LOKOL-490157 format. One line per field, with one value per residue (C-alpha): residue number from 1; x, y, z. Coordinates in Angstrom, 3 decimals, decimal comma, padded with zeros to 6 digits, always signed. Layout:
N
nr	c(NUM | ...)
x	c(X | ...)
y	c(Y | ...)
z	c(Z | ...)
//
This chain:
454
nr	c(1 | 2 | 3 | 4 | 5 | 6 | 7 | 8 | 9 | 10 | 11 | 12 | 13 | 14 | 15 | 16 | 17 | 18 | 19 | 20 | 21 | 22 | 23 | 24 | 25 | 26 | 27 | 28 | 29 | 30 | 31 | 32 | 33 | 34 | 35 | 36 | 37 | 38 | 39 | 40 | 41 | 42 | 43 | 44 | 45 | 46 | 47 | 48 | 49 | 50 | 51 | 52 | 53 | 54 | 55 | 56 | 57 | 58 | 59 | 60 | 61 | 62 | 63 | 64 | 65 | 66 | 67 | 68 | 69 | 70 | 71 | 72 | 73 | 74 | 75 | 76 | 77 | 78 | 79 | 80 | 81 | 82 | 83 | 84 | 85 | 86 | 87 | 88 | 89 | 90 | 91 | 92 | 93 | 94 | 95 | 96 | 97 | 98 | 99 | 100 | 101 | 102 | 103 | 104 | 105 | 106 | 107 | 108 | 109 | 110 | 111 | 112 | 113 | 114 | 115 | 116 | 117 | 118 | 119 | 120 | 121 | 122 | 123 | 124 | 125 | 126 | 127 | 128 | 129 | 130 | 131 | 132 | 133 | 134 | 135 | 136 | 137 | 138 | 139 | 140 | 141 | 142 | 143 | 144 | 145 | 146 | 147 | 148 | 149 | 150 | 151 | 152 | 153 | 154 | 155 | 156 | 157 | 158 | 159 | 160 | 161 | 162 | 163 | 164 | 165 | 166 | 167 | 168 | 169 | 170 | 171 | 172 | 173 | 174 | 175 | 176 | 177 | 178 | 179 | 180 | 181 | 182 | 183 | 184 | 185 | 186 | 187 | 188 | 189 | 190 | 191 | 192 | 193 | 194 | 195 | 196 | 197 | 198 | 199 | 200 | 201 | 202 | 203 | 204 | 205 | 206 | 207 | 208 | 209 | 210 | 211 | 212 | 213 | 214 | 215 | 216 | 217 | 218 | 219 | 220 | 221 | 222 | 223 | 224 | 225 | 226 | 227 | 228 | 229 | 230 | 231 | 232 | 233 | 234 | 235 | 236 | 237 | 238 | 239 | 240 | 241 | 242 | 243 | 244 | 245 | 246 | 247 | 248 | 249 | 250 | 251 | 252 | 253 | 254 | 255 | 256 | 257 | 258 | 259 | 260 | 261 | 262 | 263 | 264 | 265 | 266 | 267 | 268 | 269 | 270 | 271 | 272 | 273 | 274 | 275 | 276 | 277 | 278 | 279 | 280 | 281 | 282 | 283 | 284 | 285 | 286 | 287 | 288 | 289 | 290 | 291 | 292 | 293 | 294 | 295 | 296 | 297 | 298 | 299 | 300 | 301 | 302 | 303 | 304 | 305 | 306 | 307 | 308 | 309 | 310 | 311 | 312 | 313 | 314 | 315 | 316 | 317 | 318 | 319 | 320 | 321 | 322 | 323 | 324 | 325 | 326 | 327 | 328 | 329 | 330 | 331 | 332 | 333 | 334 | 335 | 336 | 337 | 338 | 339 | 340 | 341 | 342 | 343 | 344 | 345 | 346 | 347 | 348 | 349 | 350 | 351 | 352 | 353 | 354 | 355 | 356 | 357 | 358 | 359 | 360 | 361 | 362 | 363 | 364 | 365 | 366 | 367 | 368 | 369 | 370 | 371 | 372 | 373 | 374 | 375 | 376 | 377 | 378 | 379 | 380 | 381 | 382 | 383 | 384 | 385 | 386 | 387 | 388 | 389 | 390 | 391 | 392 | 393 | 394 | 395 | 396 | 397 | 398 | 399 | 400 | 401 | 402 | 403 | 404 | 405 | 406 | 407 | 408 | 409 | 410 | 411 | 412 | 413 | 414 | 415 | 416 | 417 | 418 | 419 | 420 | 421 | 422 | 423 | 424 | 425 | 426 | 427 | 428 | 429 | 430 | 431 | 432 | 433 | 434 | 435 | 436 | 437 | 438 | 439 | 440 | 441 | 442 | 443 | 444 | 445 | 446 | 447 | 448 | 449 | 450 | 451 | 452 | 453 | 454)
x	c(+023,021 | +024,815 | +023,344 | +022,869 | +020,983 | +018,854 | +018,621 | +015,061 | +014,814 | +011,902 | +011,709 | +010,832 | +014,185 | +017,668 | +020,435 | +023,030 | +026,491 | +026,537 | +024,088 | +025,837 | +029,099 | +027,200 | +025,771 | +029,183 | +030,372 | +028,091 | +028,548 | +032,256 | +031,974 | +029,721 | +031,884 | +034,845 | +033,299 | +029,823 | +026,501 | +026,201 | +023,546 | +021,347 | +019,816 | +016,470 | +015,286 | +012,019 | +009,296 | +007,674 | +011,098 | +013,589 | +016,466 | +015,627 | +017,116 | +015,359 | +016,941 | +015,368 | +016,328 | +017,672 | +017,710 | +016,256 | +019,691 | +020,919 | +018,272 | +018,734 | +022,548 | +021,834 | +019,562 | +021,770 | +024,501 | +022,558 | +020,305 | +021,548 | +020,335 | +017,140 | +015,796 | +013,288 | +009,794 | +007,399 | +003,692 | +001,976 | +003,255 | +000,929 | +000,476 | +002,394 | +000,397 | -001,608 | -005,084 | -008,133 | -011,569 | -013,126 | -009,733 | -008,493 | -004,876 | -006,505 | -007,903 | -004,424 | -003,280 | -006,009 | -005,446 | -001,783 | -002,938 | -005,371 | -002,599 | -000,360 | -002,836 | -001,186 | +001,723 | -001,117 | -002,416 | -000,597 | +002,858 | +002,814 | +005,216 | +006,097 | +008,065 | +008,457 | +010,496 | +008,216 | +008,706 | +007,295 | +004,124 | +005,609 | +008,548 | +006,356 | +005,945 | +002,215 | +003,069 | +004,784 | +001,979 | -000,792 | +000,553 | +001,622 | -001,291 | -004,859 | -006,446 | -004,398 | -005,344 | -008,732 | -008,796 | -007,055 | -009,796 | -012,587 | -010,784 | -010,472 | -014,393 | -015,125 | -013,194 | -014,466 | -018,199 | -018,127 | -021,027 | -022,192 | -021,270 | -024,911 | -024,913 | -021,730 | -021,784 | -022,061 | -018,651 | -017,460 | -019,448 | -017,854 | -014,277 | -015,446 | -016,935 | -013,981 | -011,522 | -013,620 | -014,091 | -010,233 | -009,203 | -011,827 | -010,347 | -006,854 | -007,669 | -009,282 | -006,765 | -004,729 | -001,238 | -001,443 | +001,763 | -000,307 | -002,780 | -000,087 | +001,802 | +002,540 | +000,097 | -002,667 | -001,848 | -002,186 | -005,590 | -006,965 | -005,593 | -006,957 | -010,385 | -010,351 | -009,131 | -012,085 | -014,718 | -013,290 | -013,898 | -017,342 | -018,274 | -018,604 | -017,277 | -018,625 | -016,487 | -013,548 | -013,947 | -014,188 | -010,869 | -009,130 | -009,800 | -008,599 | -005,498 | -004,621 | -003,911 | -001,437 | -000,003 | +001,410 | +000,283 | -001,350 | -002,857 | -006,322 | -006,372 | -005,880 | -008,238 | -010,967 | -010,158 | -010,177 | -013,478 | -015,433 | -013,947 | -012,934 | -009,430 | -007,219 | -007,313 | -003,575 | -000,652 | -002,550 | +000,011 | +003,751 | +004,317 | +006,717 | +005,504 | +008,893 | +009,738 | +010,454 | +011,528 | +012,029 | +015,201 | +016,965 | +018,767 | +017,121 | +016,452 | +017,189 | +014,232 | +013,967 | +010,790 | +011,623 | +010,115 | +007,052 | +009,136 | +009,777 | +005,853 | +005,116 | +007,529 | +006,487 | +003,032 | +003,712 | +005,939 | +003,245 | +000,063 | +000,201 | +000,826 | +004,332 | +002,788 | +000,966 | +003,743 | +006,141 | +003,392 | +003,179 | +007,119 | +007,193 | +004,485 | +006,213 | +009,478 | +007,562 | +006,059 | +009,413 | +010,935 | +008,070 | +008,591 | +012,396 | +011,741 | +009,012 | +011,690 | +014,792 | +015,645 | +015,901 | +013,012 | +011,586 | +011,398 | +007,678 | +008,966 | +010,295 | +007,194 | +005,042 | +006,939 | +006,427 | +002,766 | +002,394 | +004,354 | +002,369 | -001,324 | -001,108 | +000,008 | -002,798 | -005,506 | -004,712 | -004,539 | -007,706 | -008,231 | -012,107 | -012,094 | -009,289 | -010,964 | -007,473 | -005,491 | -008,434 | -008,553 | -004,841 | -004,942 | -008,061 | -006,344 | -003,229 | -005,274 | -007,370 | -004,057 | -002,174 | -005,010 | -005,393 | -001,953 | -001,448 | -004,704 | -007,102 | -007,010 | -006,238 | -007,479 | -010,721 | -013,372 | -013,860 | -014,161 | -014,005 | -017,028 | -016,478 | -013,045 | -014,131 | -017,215 | -014,916 | -012,610 | -015,399 | -017,143 | -013,774 | -013,005 | -016,240 | -016,043 | -012,536 | -014,127 | -016,581 | -014,213 | -013,453 | -010,741 | -008,325 | -005,760 | -004,495 | -001,423 | -002,646 | -000,239 | -001,854 | -005,274 | -004,664 | -003,270 | -006,363 | -008,987 | -007,132 | -006,979 | -010,742 | -011,486 | -008,895 | -010,095 | -013,948 | -016,124 | -017,447 | -016,059 | -018,048 | -020,331 | -019,399 | -021,495 | -020,236 | -018,504 | -015,395 | -015,130 | -015,688 | -012,863 | -010,413 | -010,921 | -010,088 | -006,931 | -005,933 | -006,624 | -004,830 | -001,685 | -001,224 | -000,526 | -001,114 | +000,207 | -000,069 | +003,605 | +003,425 | +000,361 | +002,329 | +005,349 | +003,106 | +001,352 | +004,728 | +005,811 | +003,074 | +002,667 | +001,984 | +002,820 | +003,283 | +002,211 | -001,130 | -002,095 | -000,823 | -003,505 | -006,506 | -005,024 | -004,310 | -007,732 | -009,013 | -006,731 | -007,741 | -011,197 | -010,735 | -008,929 | -011,971 | -014,133 | -012,174 | -012,249 | -008,482 | -006,894 | -004,147 | -000,739 | +000,596 | +003,558 | +006,867)
y	c(+009,884 | +008,130 | +005,212 | +003,371 | +005,542 | +003,913 | +005,414 | +004,289 | +004,578 | +003,485 | +001,947 | +005,594 | +007,014 | +006,459 | +006,493 | +009,234 | +009,178 | +010,293 | +007,660 | +004,718 | +005,766 | +005,895 | +002,268 | +000,976 | +002,619 | +001,025 | -002,533 | -002,220 | -001,150 | -004,155 | -006,409 | -005,250 | -004,613 | -006,220 | -004,377 | -001,606 | -001,633 | +001,621 | +002,112 | +004,155 | +005,529 | +004,667 | +007,518 | +006,712 | +006,134 | +008,238 | +006,569 | +002,947 | +002,082 | +000,143 | -001,924 | -000,278 | -002,864 | -006,196 | -009,502 | -012,879 | -014,368 | -011,952 | -012,977 | -016,773 | -016,398 | -014,406 | -017,189 | -019,940 | -018,236 | -018,006 | -021,157 | -024,557 | -027,741 | -029,043 | -032,424 | -033,650 | -033,167 | -035,947 | -035,370 | -032,044 | -028,564 | -028,417 | -032,037 | -031,400 | -028,517 | -028,537 | -026,924 | -025,729 | -027,147 | -026,439 | -026,169 | -028,857 | -029,256 | -028,753 | -025,660 | -024,060 | -025,320 | -023,452 | -020,418 | -020,560 | -020,830 | -017,941 | -015,718 | -016,476 | -014,458 | -011,325 | -011,573 | -010,439 | -007,868 | -006,675 | -007,258 | -007,418 | -010,106 | -008,081 | -005,599 | -007,242 | -009,931 | -013,102 | -014,122 | -017,630 | -017,375 | -019,545 | -016,835 | -013,766 | -012,210 | -013,140 | -016,812 | -017,246 | -015,484 | -017,451 | -020,981 | -019,762 | -017,687 | -019,193 | -015,671 | -014,928 | -018,478 | -017,940 | -014,615 | -015,908 | -018,780 | -016,136 | -014,120 | -017,106 | -018,149 | -014,447 | -014,571 | -018,013 | -017,057 | -014,002 | -012,852 | -009,425 | -009,169 | -010,096 | -013,307 | -015,048 | -018,891 | -020,748 | -021,523 | -018,055 | -016,763 | -019,439 | -018,282 | -014,559 | -015,411 | -017,221 | -014,340 | -011,700 | -013,829 | -014,409 | -010,701 | -009,306 | -011,290 | -010,234 | -006,704 | -006,697 | -008,867 | -007,618 | -008,104 | -005,715 | -007,089 | -009,317 | -006,534 | -004,598 | -007,408 | -007,776 | -011,020 | -008,884 | -006,154 | -008,827 | -010,020 | -006,455 | -005,988 | -009,151 | -008,262 | -004,989 | -006,575 | -008,964 | -006,188 | -004,765 | -007,744 | -008,144 | -004,472 | -003,790 | -000,403 | +000,386 | -002,684 | -001,456 | +001,862 | +000,290 | -001,805 | +001,508 | +003,044 | -000,153 | -000,049 | +003,699 | +002,501 | +000,209 | +000,716 | +003,904 | +002,870 | +000,311 | -000,615 | -000,904 | +002,782 | +004,012 | +001,327 | +002,649 | +006,287 | +005,459 | +003,564 | +005,905 | +009,533 | +010,337 | +011,371 | +008,562 | +008,194 | +008,087 | +010,514 | +013,570 | +015,700 | +016,183 | +014,150 | +015,122 | +016,809 | +016,588 | +013,950 | +010,573 | +008,883 | +011,310 | +012,906 | +010,072 | +009,235 | +005,799 | +006,208 | +008,578 | +008,799 | +010,893 | +011,796 | +014,299 | +016,371 | +015,989 | +016,257 | +020,026 | +020,732 | +018,523 | +020,137 | +023,633 | +022,713 | +021,333 | +024,309 | +026,717 | +025,238 | +022,895 | +023,106 | +022,038 | +019,135 | +018,089 | +018,308 | +016,432 | +013,502 | +013,716 | +013,519 | +010,371 | +008,622 | +009,331 | +008,053 | +005,060 | +004,097 | +004,501 | +002,196 | -000,485 | -000,436 | -001,047 | -003,810 | -005,410 | -005,392 | -006,428 | -008,800 | -005,842 | -005,973 | -003,958 | -005,657 | -005,907 | -003,446 | -000,935 | -001,317 | -000,687 | +002,331 | +004,007 | +003,288 | +004,799 | +007,756 | +008,708 | +007,608 | +009,314 | +012,563 | +012,326 | +011,505 | +014,208 | +016,793 | +018,628 | +021,244 | +021,632 | +025,343 | +024,497 | +022,025 | +021,606 | +020,726 | +018,339 | +016,675 | +015,850 | +015,009 | +012,488 | +011,204 | +010,402 | +008,871 | +006,760 | +005,602 | +004,866 | +002,845 | +000,767 | -000,106 | -000,282 | -000,934 | -002,534 | -006,162 | -006,802 | -010,383 | -009,441 | -007,102 | -004,560 | -001,078 | +001,776 | +003,463 | +006,574 | +007,200 | +006,645 | +009,240 | +011,762 | +011,559 | +011,933 | +014,779 | +016,525 | +016,102 | +017,318 | +020,563 | +021,006 | +020,389 | +023,330 | +025,478 | +027,858 | +029,954 | +027,058 | +026,455 | +022,712 | +021,513 | +018,682 | +016,153 | +016,539 | +016,555 | +013,448 | +011,646 | +012,696 | +011,665 | +008,350 | +007,513 | +007,993 | +005,462 | +003,045 | +002,863 | +003,312 | +000,327 | +000,417 | +002,289 | +005,626 | +005,740 | +007,775 | +010,678 | +010,839 | +014,035 | +011,973 | +010,455 | +013,885 | +015,442 | +012,351 | +012,388 | +016,130 | +015,447 | +012,744 | +014,907 | +017,907 | +015,831 | +015,116 | +011,637 | +008,767 | +005,576 | +003,949 | +004,225 | +007,906 | +008,276 | +006,125 | +008,388 | +011,192 | +009,112 | +007,836 | +011,411 | +011,735 | +008,303 | +005,167 | +001,658 | -000,839 | -004,130 | -002,717 | +000,002 | -000,742 | -003,335 | -001,201 | +001,977 | +000,764 | -000,616 | +003,039 | +004,786 | +002,718 | +003,291 | +007,171 | +006,800 | +005,079 | +007,670 | +010,255 | +008,361 | +007,782 | +004,166 | +003,911 | +003,407 | -000,067 | +000,193 | -001,654)
z	c(+003,761 | +001,125 | -000,615 | -004,099 | -006,840 | -009,284 | -012,716 | -014,245 | -017,963 | -020,244 | -023,805 | -025,123 | -023,521 | -024,508 | -022,133 | -022,729 | -022,265 | -018,512 | -017,758 | -019,454 | -017,516 | -014,184 | -014,636 | -015,719 | -012,580 | -010,448 | -011,992 | -011,478 | -007,815 | -007,137 | -008,790 | -006,579 | -003,432 | -003,348 | -003,015 | -000,651 | +001,797 | +002,078 | +005,561 | +005,479 | +009,040 | +010,626 | +009,943 | +013,449 | +015,441 | +013,598 | +015,579 | +014,258 | +010,880 | +008,052 | +005,372 | +002,213 | -000,573 | -000,442 | -002,608 | -002,077 | -002,221 | +000,337 | +002,850 | +002,138 | +002,758 | +006,129 | +007,156 | +006,427 | +008,371 | +011,490 | +011,460 | +012,669 | +010,737 | +011,973 | +011,945 | +009,313 | +010,438 | +010,811 | +010,313 | +009,438 | +010,391 | +013,492 | +014,389 | +017,722 | +018,975 | +022,104 | +020,944 | +022,676 | +022,356 | +019,035 | +017,102 | +014,953 | +013,432 | +010,109 | +010,726 | +011,715 | +008,364 | +006,496 | +008,697 | +007,469 | +003,893 | +004,287 | +005,921 | +002,872 | +000,727 | +002,711 | -000,163 | -002,652 | -000,445 | +002,595 | +001,430 | -002,605 | -003,613 | -006,786 | -004,571 | -001,335 | -000,059 | +000,554 | +004,071 | +004,657 | +006,851 | +009,700 | +010,111 | +010,365 | +013,500 | +014,365 | +014,122 | +017,488 | +019,308 | +017,674 | +018,876 | +022,355 | +023,256 | +023,291 | +023,136 | +019,900 | +018,346 | +018,915 | +017,418 | +014,261 | +014,119 | +014,124 | +011,493 | +009,289 | +009,722 | +008,732 | +005,830 | +004,840 | +005,654 | +003,574 | +005,320 | +007,067 | +010,696 | +012,007 | +009,892 | +010,780 | +011,238 | +014,629 | +014,340 | +013,974 | +016,611 | +018,965 | +018,286 | +018,519 | +022,100 | +023,002 | +022,041 | +023,745 | +027,004 | +026,952 | +026,089 | +028,627 | +031,431 | +030,347 | +030,282 | +033,669 | +035,423 | +038,111 | +036,489 | +033,479 | +031,937 | +029,529 | +028,849 | +026,901 | +025,511 | +021,762 | +021,536 | +023,064 | +020,570 | +017,823 | +019,063 | +018,803 | +015,347 | +014,260 | +015,573 | +013,796 | +010,473 | +010,733 | +011,756 | +008,520 | +006,401 | +007,543 | +007,248 | +011,004 | +011,101 | +014,656 | +015,766 | +013,892 | +015,766 | +019,007 | +018,541 | +017,483 | +020,506 | +022,385 | +020,238 | +021,360 | +024,885 | +023,963 | +020,350 | +018,492 | +014,907 | +013,035 | +009,819 | +011,102 | +011,986 | +008,364 | +007,126 | +009,330 | +008,434 | +004,628 | +005,117 | +007,197 | +006,060 | +009,607 | +010,264 | +011,723 | +015,730 | +015,771 | +014,988 | +014,898 | +016,285 | +016,027 | +012,885 | +010,214 | +007,095 | +005,558 | +002,684 | +004,041 | +000,640 | -001,817 | -000,342 | +000,857 | -002,582 | -002,874 | -006,535 | -009,296 | -011,992 | -014,996 | -016,722 | -019,428 | -020,715 | -018,288 | -015,105 | -015,248 | -015,753 | -012,808 | -010,522 | -011,512 | -010,793 | -007,371 | -006,508 | -007,260 | -006,710 | -003,929 | -000,141 | +001,051 | +003,148 | +000,146 | -002,291 | -000,024 | +000,042 | -003,718 | -004,029 | -001,638 | -003,412 | -006,703 | -005,260 | -003,838 | -007,191 | -009,070 | -006,368 | -006,906 | -010,341 | -010,137 | -007,393 | -010,041 | -012,855 | -010,539 | -007,749 | -005,488 | -003,241 | -000,193 | +003,147 | +004,652 | +007,506 | +005,096 | +002,966 | +006,015 | +007,271 | +003,456 | +003,675 | +007,121 | +006,226 | +003,327 | +004,116 | +007,522 | +005,999 | +003,246 | +005,670 | +007,995 | +005,222 | +004,066 | +001,260 | +001,278 | -000,116 | -002,605 | -005,239 | -007,013 | -004,096 | -002,701 | -006,284 | -005,915 | -002,266 | -002,689 | -005,987 | -004,351 | -001,824 | -003,938 | -005,638 | -002,428 | -000,713 | -003,902 | -003,147 | +000,567 | +001,839 | -000,512 | -000,973 | -004,542 | -004,407 | -002,909 | -004,499 | -001,573 | -003,403 | -000,962 | -001,748 | +000,342 | -000,716 | -004,425 | -003,851 | -002,322 | -005,343 | -007,940 | -006,420 | -005,774 | -009,506 | -010,295 | -008,472 | -009,888 | -013,562 | -012,691 | -011,486 | -014,402 | -012,580 | -012,027 | -014,468 | -014,438 | -016,586 | -018,969 | -017,377 | -014,151 | -015,891 | -017,759 | -014,443 | -012,719 | -015,281 | -016,044 | -012,205 | -011,776 | -014,466 | -013,248 | -009,657 | -010,486 | -009,796 | -013,435 | -016,450 | -016,819 | -019,942 | -023,041 | -022,024 | -018,542 | -017,683 | -016,480 | -019,896 | -021,680 | -019,481 | -020,106 | -023,927 | -023,986 | -021,808 | -024,214 | -027,193 | -025,319 | -024,694 | -028,268 | -027,620 | -029,991 | -028,312 | -024,816 | -024,445 | -024,555 | -022,207 | -019,488 | -019,728 | -018,615 | -016,052 | -014,588 | -014,151 | -011,471 | -009,841 | -011,486 | -010,562 | -013,628 | -012,357 | -010,925 | -013,112 | -016,582 | -017,741 | -016,567 | -017,701 | -021,283 | -021,583 | -020,454 | -022,923 | -025,920 | -025,030 | -024,984 | -028,455 | -029,902 | -028,779 | -030,313 | -033,745 | -033,515 | -033,896 | -031,129 | -032,499 | -031,827 | -029,232 | -030,531)
//
C-alpha cells in the first residue's frame, strides 16, 4: 500500500544527503500535484478505509464545499429544543461544555483534528432521543458531583432513574429496532462511562454485558479491563495479531544508534504478538510527535482504531511465567492507557495497572538470569517513575534501578536520555515534562550535574 512517508529527525541528529534529497522530492511533488492522501484500513473492519492524516485546512475546505449557507441564529444554541421535565436549556449548554473536555482526553487536540462538539456523532442522538438526553444529563451530574456512586445528588439520581426507565421500556418493547439502534448504544456507553467516573465497576461490568448484545467493540470495555484487571469482554477470538500501523508506510523514523539494539531485543526476546504491539505503539508515538509538530493530524476515527488495535492485543496477552515479557507488556499498557484511556485533565490514576507494572518490574529486578539491554531498562524504569502517583523515594528499589540505568547508559543530558526513550515509545507532549524531571532527579542522586541542552 503506497503512501506518504515521514522522515523524523531530532536536534541531536543531522540529515544525511539521502534524507535531504527525499525531503526536497516530497516538497516538489506536493507543489505540483498537491498532497497525497494515505488510506489506512480499519482494524475491526478490514474492508473499510480510514483517512490517516489530514490538515485542518483540508477539513475546512471539504466542509465549505459540501455545506450551504445557513441563516444567522437568534438566541442560544439550544433555545429551540423541546426538552423533557427536569431539563433546562442552560443544562444542555453546560453539557456541551463538558463534552468539549474530550479534546483533552478522548481525542487529544495535539494530534487529532478538533471536531466541534455539535458536529460529533452523539449530538443528533441526544437532541432527538429523550433516553439518550437523560443519560447525558446523568453523566453531566455525575461529573459535576464528583462523588462516589452511592453519594450522588438528588438531581443525578433523577436523571439516572429516568434513563433506566426509558431504556428498560425500549429493551423490553415488542419492536426491537430501537433496542439495537445507535442512540441506544450511546445510552449504554454513556452509562458505562458515568459508572467509571463514579467508581462503580460492578455497574460498568453490567453495562458492558449489555453492550455485548448490540455492539462489537467500545472504549468502555477496554477501560473496565484496565481498571479491574479482567480481560476485555469483546474481541477475545479471531483478532489479528499482525502489525496494524508499523507496516503501512505511514511514517519512516530513525533512532540510531539505539534502533538496532531495540530491534535485536524484540526479535530475540519477545513473543511475535507482543513484538508487533510494540512496533505499532512505537509507530503511533512517532506519528503523534509528528502530528504535534505539524499541521498533519489524525482523524478521531483513525485515532480510535489505533487505540483499539493496540490495547485489545495487549490486554488479551499474558506472560505470567516470563517476567521480562510481562514487564514489557505491562509497561506498554501503562504507557498506552495514559495516552488513550486515562483522562489527562482529571486525576484518576489506575491503581490496578500501576500495581501490576510495579510488581512485574520487581520480579524482573530479582530475576538474575535475565539479561536486559540498557535502553530497555532505562525505558522501563523511567516509565515507572513517570506514571507513578508520587515519585519514589531515593532508597526505593525503582530509584536505585533507574540510577543504575542512567549511569550504565553513559548519558549526561536529557536530550541523550530522550533519544533512547523515543527509540522504544515516547510521546513528547505527554512525557517530556515529567520525564525530564525524573532524569534530573536521578542525576542529582548520582552526584552529577546534568548538561544543559542547547
